[in-house]
Residue frames relative to the residue before (quaternion, step in Angstrom):
aa qw qx qy qz dx dy dz
M 1.0000 0.0000 0.0000 0.0000 0.00 0.00 0.00
A 0.4625 -0.7155 0.4393 0.2850 3.61 -0.69 0.91
G 0.8119 0.2564 -0.1730 0.4951 3.61 -0.88 0.69
S 0.4989 0.6798 -0.4251 0.3290 3.52 1.27 0.01
T 0.0073 -0.7547 0.6561 0.0033 3.43 -1.12 0.71
S 0.1786 -0.8274 0.5295 0.0553 3.47 -0.84 0.95
G 0.8063 0.3283 -0.1728 0.4607 3.48 -1.29 0.11
S 0.8565 -0.1274 0.1362 0.4813 3.54 -1.14 -0.91
G 0.5318 0.6264 -0.3918 0.4140 3.61 1.23 -0.28
A 0.6355 0.5684 -0.3508 0.3873 3.59 1.06 -0.63
S 0.4951 -0.6383 0.4996 0.3127 3.49 -1.08 0.67
T 0.6155 -0.5264 0.4044 0.4249 3.57 -1.24 0.26
A 0.6210 0.5019 -0.3586 0.4836 3.65 0.96 -0.67
A 0.6525 0.4898 -0.3446 0.4643 3.70 0.76 -0.87
R 0.6645 0.4872 -0.3320 0.4591 3.67 0.89 -0.71
R 0.6387 0.5150 -0.3487 0.4530 3.65 0.93 -0.68
Y 0.6386 0.5051 -0.3293 0.4782 3.62 0.99 -0.80
A 0.6538 0.5301 -0.3011 0.4482 3.54 0.94 -0.90
E 0.6620 0.5279 -0.2894 0.4464 3.49 0.91 -1.01
A 0.6218 0.5253 -0.3359 0.4740 3.58 1.15 -0.94
A 0.6843 0.4720 -0.3087 0.4623 3.59 0.74 -1.16
F 0.6283 0.5605 -0.3439 0.4157 3.67 0.86 -0.80
G 0.6849 0.5118 -0.2827 0.4348 3.49 0.91 -0.99
I 0.5956 0.5336 -0.3277 0.5031 3.53 1.27 -0.71
A 0.6534 0.5396 -0.2834 0.4490 3.58 0.88 -1.08
R 0.6569 0.5148 -0.2863 0.4707 3.57 1.01 -0.97
D 0.7235 0.4461 -0.2792 0.4467 3.56 0.79 -1.01
H 0.7610 0.3413 -0.2200 0.5060 3.63 1.04 -0.51
G 0.3863 -0.7513 0.4393 0.3054 3.64 1.22 -0.06
T 0.4121 0.7245 -0.4142 0.3657 3.36 1.17 1.00
Y 0.1549 0.8505 -0.4950 0.0876 3.62 1.10 0.57
A 0.6807 0.4941 -0.2709 0.4682 3.57 0.92 -1.07
Q 0.6465 0.4827 -0.3291 0.4906 3.66 0.94 -0.68
W 0.6600 0.4805 -0.3415 0.4656 3.65 0.85 -0.67
Q 0.6326 0.5358 -0.3257 0.4546 3.51 0.97 -0.86
S 0.6558 0.4981 -0.2927 0.4860 3.63 0.98 -0.84
D 0.6639 0.5074 -0.2959 0.4628 3.54 0.90 -0.92
L 0.6646 0.4691 -0.3222 0.4842 3.60 0.86 -0.90
A 0.6222 0.5387 -0.3463 0.4503 3.59 0.90 -0.59
S 0.6200 0.5299 -0.3055 0.4913 3.57 1.11 -0.85
I 0.6522 0.5144 -0.3181 0.4570 3.62 0.98 -0.88
V 0.6471 0.5268 -0.3026 0.4607 3.57 0.98 -0.96
Q 0.6033 0.5820 -0.3104 0.4482 3.56 1.10 -0.97
L 0.6624 0.5001 -0.2767 0.4843 3.57 1.00 -1.05
V 0.7245 0.4417 -0.2884 0.4436 3.50 0.69 -0.95
D 0.6891 0.4459 -0.2738 0.5012 3.65 1.14 -0.60
D 0.4780 0.6667 -0.4781 0.3137 3.67 1.16 -0.20
P 0.5736 -0.6448 0.4057 0.3009 3.57 -1.03 0.98
A 0.7219 0.3804 -0.2642 0.5141 3.63 1.03 -0.48
A 0.7321 0.4746 -0.2388 0.4264 3.63 0.80 -0.99
G 0.6077 0.6140 -0.3230 0.3865 3.47 1.18 -0.98
P 0.7096 0.4365 -0.2746 0.4801 3.61 0.71 -1.11
Y 0.6088 0.5515 -0.3570 0.4447 3.58 1.00 -0.70
L 0.6874 0.4697 -0.2871 0.4737 3.57 0.88 -0.98
A 0.6817 0.4741 -0.2701 0.4873 3.67 1.08 -0.68
S 0.5884 0.6106 -0.4068 0.3398 3.67 0.96 -0.48
L 0.4311 -0.6990 0.5349 0.1985 3.39 -1.18 0.87
R 0.6009 0.5675 -0.3377 0.4503 3.56 1.29 -0.20
V 0.6347 0.5000 -0.2905 0.5126 3.58 1.31 -0.44
D 0.3684 -0.7456 0.5101 0.2195 3.61 -0.71 1.03
E 0.6763 -0.5526 0.3230 0.3647 3.46 -1.24 0.79
D 0.6084 0.5561 -0.3659 0.4321 3.66 0.93 -0.87
S 0.6744 0.4821 -0.3169 0.4608 3.63 0.79 -0.90
K 0.6141 0.5363 -0.3258 0.4787 3.64 1.02 -0.72
R 0.6706 0.4993 -0.2996 0.4597 3.54 0.96 -1.08
R 0.6047 0.5341 -0.3534 0.4736 3.74 0.96 -0.77
L 0.6387 0.5236 -0.3447 0.4463 3.64 0.81 -0.99
I 0.6708 0.4935 -0.3026 0.4635 3.65 0.76 -1.11
E 0.6488 0.4943 -0.3284 0.4763 3.74 0.82 -0.93
R 0.6932 0.4926 -0.2862 0.4415 3.67 0.87 -0.80
A 0.7784 0.4483 -0.1491 0.4133 3.36 0.79 -1.37
L 0.7181 0.4477 -0.2355 0.4780 3.60 1.01 -0.70
D 0.1340 -0.7664 0.6268 0.0420 3.55 -0.71 1.24
V 0.3470 0.7455 -0.4931 0.2840 3.65 0.43 1.04
A 0.6455 -0.4934 0.3786 0.4433 3.55 -1.30 0.09
P 0.7101 -0.5288 0.2832 0.3686 3.58 -1.08 0.62
L 0.6477 0.5350 -0.2981 0.4533 3.51 1.16 -0.94
A 0.6822 0.4767 -0.3003 0.4660 3.48 1.03 -0.88
K 0.5730 0.5549 -0.3625 0.4821 3.59 1.17 -0.53
N 0.6842 0.4964 -0.2772 0.4568 3.51 0.91 -0.84
L 0.6069 0.5300 -0.3397 0.4851 3.49 1.20 -0.49
A 0.6127 0.5326 -0.3173 0.4901 3.61 1.05 -0.85
L 0.7273 0.4406 -0.2758 0.4481 3.57 0.79 -1.02
L 0.5703 0.5573 -0.3494 0.4919 3.58 1.17 -0.53
M 0.6403 0.4923 -0.2968 0.5095 3.65 0.82 -0.97
L 0.6369 0.4992 -0.3582 0.4657 3.70 0.77 -0.78
Q 0.6892 0.4977 -0.2849 0.4428 3.57 0.75 -1.15
R 0.7498 0.3916 -0.2340 0.4794 3.63 0.85 -0.72
G 0.5022 -0.6695 0.4115 0.3608 3.71 1.39 0.07
R 0.5547 0.6300 -0.3588 0.4081 3.61 1.18 0.58
L 0.3383 0.7731 -0.4818 0.2361 3.56 1.21 0.15
H 0.5983 0.5792 -0.3380 0.4386 3.59 1.16 -0.61
L 0.6510 0.5267 -0.3346 0.4321 3.60 1.21 -0.21
A 0.3155 0.8038 -0.4654 0.1942 3.53 1.36 -0.01
G 0.6422 0.5106 -0.3260 0.4697 3.59 0.88 -0.87
Q 0.6627 0.4940 -0.3041 0.4736 3.64 0.79 -0.87
V 0.6080 0.5165 -0.3653 0.4797 3.62 0.99 -0.81
A 0.7105 0.4553 -0.3262 0.4260 3.59 0.55 -1.05
G 0.6432 0.5325 -0.3269 0.4426 3.64 0.92 -0.81
E 0.6819 0.4494 -0.3043 0.4904 3.54 0.88 -0.88
F 0.5670 0.5699 -0.3791 0.4582 3.70 1.08 -0.50
D 0.6809 0.4775 -0.2647 0.4881 3.59 0.89 -0.96
R 0.6417 0.5151 -0.3338 0.4598 3.57 1.04 -0.71
L 0.6587 0.4765 -0.3106 0.4925 3.63 1.06 -0.77
Y 0.6171 0.5167 -0.3544 0.4761 3.58 1.01 -0.59
N 0.6452 0.5271 -0.3016 0.4637 3.57 0.81 -0.92
A 0.6813 0.5015 -0.2835 0.4517 3.57 0.88 -0.94
E 0.7074 0.4600 -0.2795 0.4580 3.47 0.86 -0.87
H 0.7401 0.3801 -0.2261 0.5066 3.62 1.05 -0.59
G 0.4938 -0.6855 0.4127 0.3405 3.71 1.23 0.27
I 0.4082 0.6765 -0.5045 0.3482 3.56 0.90 0.82
A 0.1208 -0.7606 0.6350 0.0608 3.63 -0.83 0.92
I 0.2650 -0.7465 0.5975 0.1242 3.45 -1.06 0.93
A 0.0911 -0.8131 0.5729 0.0474 3.62 -0.65 1.10
E 0.2593 -0.7068 0.6342 0.1759 3.54 -1.00 0.80
V 0.0618 -0.8225 0.5637 -0.0438 3.48 -0.45 1.30
T 0.0659 -0.7828 0.6173 0.0427 3.59 -0.83 0.98
T 0.0340 -0.7752 0.6306 -0.0164 3.52 -0.95 0.98
A 0.6457 -0.5241 0.4186 0.3650 3.58 -1.33 0.32
V 0.7798 0.1092 -0.0082 0.6164 3.53 1.01 -0.88
P 0.6261 -0.5210 0.3966 0.4235 3.70 -1.21 0.39
V 0.3404 -0.7435 0.5386 0.2031 3.46 -1.17 0.67
S 0.4696 -0.6657 0.4969 0.2989 3.58 -1.16 0.61
D 0.7054 -0.4500 0.3287 0.4380 3.47 -1.26 0.22
G 0.6538 0.5250 -0.3000 0.4550 3.51 0.94 -0.93
E 0.6548 0.5080 -0.3061 0.4684 3.55 0.99 -0.90
R 0.6327 0.5380 -0.3456 0.4369 3.51 0.99 -0.92
Q 0.6338 0.5366 -0.3197 0.4562 3.64 0.93 -0.96
A 0.6882 0.4681 -0.3010 0.4654 3.56 0.81 -0.95
I 0.6633 0.4720 -0.3421 0.4692 3.69 0.92 -0.56
E 0.6108 0.5171 -0.3732 0.4693 3.62 1.09 -0.57
R 0.6479 0.5142 -0.3321 0.4533 3.62 0.95 -0.83
R 0.6907 0.4899 -0.3069 0.4345 3.55 0.82 -0.91
L 0.6387 0.4986 -0.3069 0.4993 3.60 1.04 -0.85
Q 0.5739 0.5684 -0.3535 0.4718 3.65 1.11 -0.63
E 0.6845 0.4534 -0.2971 0.4874 3.55 0.91 -0.87
I 0.6839 0.4987 -0.3060 0.4358 3.62 0.80 -0.91
T 0.7412 0.4201 -0.2092 0.4800 3.67 1.02 -0.89
G 0.3436 -0.7384 0.4944 0.3040 3.50 1.05 -0.63
A 0.3822 0.7199 -0.4720 0.3359 3.63 1.27 0.24
R 0.5545 -0.6076 0.4555 0.3404 3.54 -1.13 0.72
E 0.7892 0.0238 0.0332 0.6127 3.59 1.06 -0.85
V 0.0987 -0.7643 0.6297 0.0979 3.65 -1.10 0.62
R 0.1187 -0.7499 0.6485 0.0549 3.52 -1.01 0.94
I 0.1886 -0.7965 0.5635 0.1120 3.57 -0.76 0.96
R 0.2193 -0.6790 0.6830 0.1561 3.44 -1.40 0.61
S 0.2159 -0.8348 0.4973 0.0953 3.51 -0.43 1.14
H 0.0879 -0.7643 0.6388 0.0045 3.58 -1.05 0.86
V 0.2113 -0.7731 0.5792 0.1488 3.66 -1.05 0.63
D 0.0653 0.7741 -0.6209 0.1050 3.50 -0.96 1.03
P 0.2930 -0.8146 0.4738 0.1617 3.54 -0.06 1.35
A 0.5118 0.6434 -0.4185 0.3860 3.67 1.37 -0.40
I 0.6501 0.5203 -0.3865 0.3965 3.72 0.86 -0.50
I 0.4240 -0.7400 0.4054 0.3291 3.63 1.47 -0.07
G 0.7512 -0.2668 0.2299 0.5583 3.64 0.73 -1.09
G 0.7037 0.4462 -0.3577 0.4216 3.51 -1.28 0.18
M 0.4139 -0.6948 0.5045 0.3022 3.72 -0.88 -0.63
V 0.1897 -0.6955 0.6744 0.1595 3.42 -1.51 0.20
A 0.0370 -0.8172 0.5751 -0.0050 3.57 -0.63 1.05
R 0.0918 -0.7416 0.6602 0.0760 3.62 -1.12 0.74
V 0.0214 0.7391 -0.6708 0.0573 3.50 -0.93 1.16
G 0.8191 -0.1009 -0.0119 0.5646 3.46 -0.32 1.40
D 0.7859 -0.2190 0.1997 0.5427 3.58 -0.69 -1.06
R 0.6172 0.5664 -0.3788 0.3935 3.66 1.16 -0.18
L 0.1568 -0.7565 0.6311 0.0694 3.53 -1.04 0.80
I 0.1118 -0.7441 0.6586 0.0002 3.58 -0.84 1.23
D 0.0023 -0.7977 0.6018 -0.0379 3.63 -0.45 1.20
G 0.0287 0.7898 -0.6030 0.1084 3.49 -0.45 1.42
S 0.3305 0.7863 -0.4557 0.2546 3.52 1.31 0.44
T 0.5507 -0.5908 0.4867 0.3329 3.55 -1.20 0.73
R 0.6312 0.5612 -0.3303 0.4213 3.62 0.88 -0.77
T 0.6803 0.4713 -0.2843 0.4840 3.50 0.97 -0.86
R 0.6035 0.5203 -0.3534 0.4901 3.63 1.02 -0.72
L 0.6737 0.4774 -0.3275 0.4593 3.65 0.76 -0.87
L 0.6332 0.5238 -0.3426 0.4553 3.65 0.96 -0.68
Q 0.6825 0.4916 -0.2708 0.4682 3.48 0.98 -0.90
L 0.6186 0.5231 -0.3217 0.4901 3.58 1.16 -0.58
R 0.6383 0.5445 -0.2970 0.4560 3.49 1.07 -0.89
R 0.6729 0.4973 -0.2834 0.4686 3.54 1.06 -0.98
A 0.6197 0.5446 -0.3270 0.4610 3.55 1.09 -0.80
L 0.6795 0.4985 -0.2818 0.4587 3.58 0.91 -0.97
A 0.6426 0.5031 -0.3027 0.4923 3.52 1.06 -0.87
G 0.6260 0.5351 -0.3252 0.4647 3.64 0.99 -0.62
E 0.7249 0.4516 -0.2400 0.4615 3.49 0.84 -0.86
A 0.5877 0.5854 -0.3284 0.4518 3.56 1.27 -0.53
R 0.5773 0.6206 -0.3597 0.3902 3.62 1.20 -0.62
């Protein structure tokens, strides 16, 4: 999601908006609707035409409000959130709010997000095997990976799950071997 920031990168204000939306979603069982609606708000804020218009100090708030009311096809409570954020000059935080909402959802449902870097793209089967292995390592009920490719790691993979780094790259193993050999040569 464009503009998303999660976890500690979210501002205090973004966390408060996300927590309020999350509480409503939990109470009504509307997580998916809120995730979709927040994505729509982010999309509007990030739109090349609408975004600068909404951020402009030259455009009055009523005009911005009309644009939001016309352009957003979301549930009434989500539209109210967007209008409240506009009124308080916080609409630019939409990506952070959406990211923090996702983080809260994942935490409540035992879902861990893993940033996985490999030297080559992984197949669907490899992806599933990585998810299962990371699930065993982290103890999460579910692990979802975001794949990245970096040929510099040569082979293997590097995974970051929360604060935990799992480095099984060939490059790191070679560096460790080089250090070990250099240490013994002294």
